[in-house]
C-alpha positions as CSV (number, residue, x, y, z in Angstrom):
1,X,0.0,18.0,23.7
2,X,-2.5,16.6,20.8
3,X,-2.3,17.1,17.4
4,X,-5.3,16.9,15.5
5,X,-5.9,16.1,12.0
6,X,-8.8,16.4,10.1
7,X,-10.4,15.7,6.6
8,X,-13.3,14.8,5.1
9,X,-13.6,12.0,2.6
10,X,-13.3,8.1,2.9
11,X,-10.0,6.5,3.9
12,X,-9.2,3.4,1.7
13,X,-8.1,0.2,3.4
14,X,-4.7,-0.2,2.4
15,X,-4.7,-3.8,3.2
16,X,-7.6,-4.6,0.2
17,X,-5.8,-2.2,-2.2
18,X,-2.4,-3.3,-2.6
19,X,-1.1,-4.8,-6.3
20,X,1.6,-7.1,-7.2
21,X,3.9,-6.5,-9.5
22,X,6.7,-9.3,-10.1
23,X,8.2,-9.6,-6.6
24,X,6.6,-6.2,-5.2
25,X,4.1,-5.1,-3.2
26,X,2.5,-1.5,-4.6
27,X,-0.1,0.5,-3.3
28,X,-2.9,1.5,-5.2
29,X,-3.6,4.8,-6.7
30,X,-6.3,5.9,-4.1
31,X,-4.3,4.7,-1.2
32,X,-1.4,6.8,-2.8
33,X,-3.4,9.7,-3.0
34,X,-4.6,9.5,0.2
35,X,-1.4,9.6,1.9
36,X,-0.4,12.1,0.2
37,X,-3.2,14.2,0.9
38,X,-2.9,13.3,4.8
39,X,0.5,14.3,4.9
40,X,0.4,17.9,3.4
41,X,-2.4,18.3,6.0
42,X,0.0,17.0,8.7
43,X,2.5,19.1,7.6
44,X,0.3,22.3,7.7
45,X,-0.7,21.5,11.2
46,X,2.8,20.8,12.5
47,X,4.2,24.0,11.1
48,X,1.3,25.8,12.6
49,X,2.0,24.7,15.8
50,X,5.9,25.2,15.2
51,X,7.1,21.3,15.4
52,X,8.9,18.9,13.9
53,X,8.5,15.3,14.1
54,X,7.8,13.8,17.5
55,X,10.6,11.7,18.8
56,X,9.0,10.0,21.7
57,X,6.4,7.3,22.3
58,X,3.2,8.4,20.8
59,X,-0.4,7.3,20.8
60,X,-2.7,7.6,18.0
61,X,-6.5,8.0,18.3
62,X,-9.0,7.7,15.2
63,X,-12.5,8.3,14.7
64,X,-14.1,7.3,11.6
65,X,-17.7,9.0,10.3
66,X,-19.1,6.8,7.6
67,X,-21.8,7.8,5.5
68,X,-23.7,4.5,4.2
69,X,-23.9,0.8,6.2
70,X,-21.8,-0.5,3.9
71,X,-19.4,-2.8,5.9
72,X,-15.7,-1.6,6.6
73,X,-13.4,-3.2,9.1
74,X,-11.7,-0.1,11.8
75,X,-8.0,-1.5,11.9
76,X,-8.1,-1.6,7.9
77,X,-7.8,2.3,7.9
78,X,-5.0,2.7,10.2
79,X,-1.9,1.5,8.1
80,X,-2.7,4.4,5.2
81,X,-2.8,7.1,8.4
82,X,0.2,5.3,10.0
83,X,2.7,5.3,6.9
84,X,1.5,8.6,5.5
85,X,2.5,10.5,9.1
86,X,5.7,8.9,9.2
87,X,8.6,11.5,9.3
88,X,6.1,14.4,9.6
89,X,4.2,14.2,13.0
90,X,6.5,11.1,14.3
91,X,9.8,9.9,12.9
92,X,8.4,6.2,12.7
93,X,5.1,4.6,13.1
94,X,7.1,2.3,15.7
95,X,7.1,5.1,17.6
96,X,3.0,4.4,18.0
97,X,2.9,2.6,21.6
98,X,-1.0,2.6,21.8
99,X,-4.2,3.0,19.5
100,X,-7.4,3.8,19.2
101,X,-10.0,3.9,16.9
102,X,-14.1,4.3,16.7
103,X,-16.5,4.1,13.6
104,X,-19.5,5.9,13.7
105,X,-22.6,6.3,11.2
106,X,-24.0,9.7,9.7
107,X,-26.1,9.0,6.5
108,X,-24.3,10.9,3.6
109,X,-21.0,12.4,5.7
110,X,-17.6,10.7,5.2
111,X,-15.0,12.4,7.6
112,X,-11.9,11.3,10.2
113,X,-10.3,12.9,12.8
114,X,-6.8,11.5,14.1
115,X,-5.5,12.9,17.5
116,X,-1.9,11.9,18.3
117,X,-0.5,12.4,21.6
118,X,2.7,12.4,23.1
119,X,2.7,9.5,25.8
120,X,4.8,11.4,28.6
121,X,5.5,8.4,31.3
122,X,7.7,6.1,29.2
123,X,8.0,3.7,32.0
124,X,5.0,1.8,32.6
125,X,2.7,1.0,35.0
126,X,4.3,3.7,37.5
127,X,7.3,2.0,37.3
128,X,6.6,-1.2,38.6
129,X,7.9,-4.5,37.2
130,X,5.8,-7.5,36.5
131,X,6.8,-9.2,39.8
132,X,6.4,-6.0,42.0
133,X,2.5,-5.8,40.2
134,X,2.1,-9.2,40.9
135,X,2.9,-9.0,44.8
136,X,0.5,-6.1,45.2
137,X,-2.2,-8.5,44.4
138,X,-1.8,-10.7,47.8
C-alpha cells in the first residue's frame, strides 16, 4: 500500500532555519507552520484511508517541484517532512529504512509529493546473510 500526501508551496529547510535561544535549538516559525500544515494533510489522508500510524518499516519518497532556479539542497527538505509525519503516518521516523528524492524545475510552480510505502519484506537480501552473499560471488 502506498500513501500519497501532496501540497503546494515551498518546503522550508529545517537545517537552515533553526534558532538558538539559551541552550535550546528552536524551530523557525516558517518550519513550524509548514509542519503543522503537513500534519493536517497527513491526518486527512490517513483518516480517509482508515489507517492509524504504521508500526512496520517504511520507505519515504519525495518529489519537489521548484518554480525558480535558486539553489536548494534536496536533502534539507527531509528533516521537516520526517518530523511532521511522526505519530500520524508512522509511529516514529526511525522506522524509515529507505529514502528517495527528486527535485525538478517548472517555472512558477512550487509543490511536493510524498509517498510512504510499508516495507513488507523485513529481512534484507531475500533472507541471505552477508556471508551467504559472498559465497554466491564465486
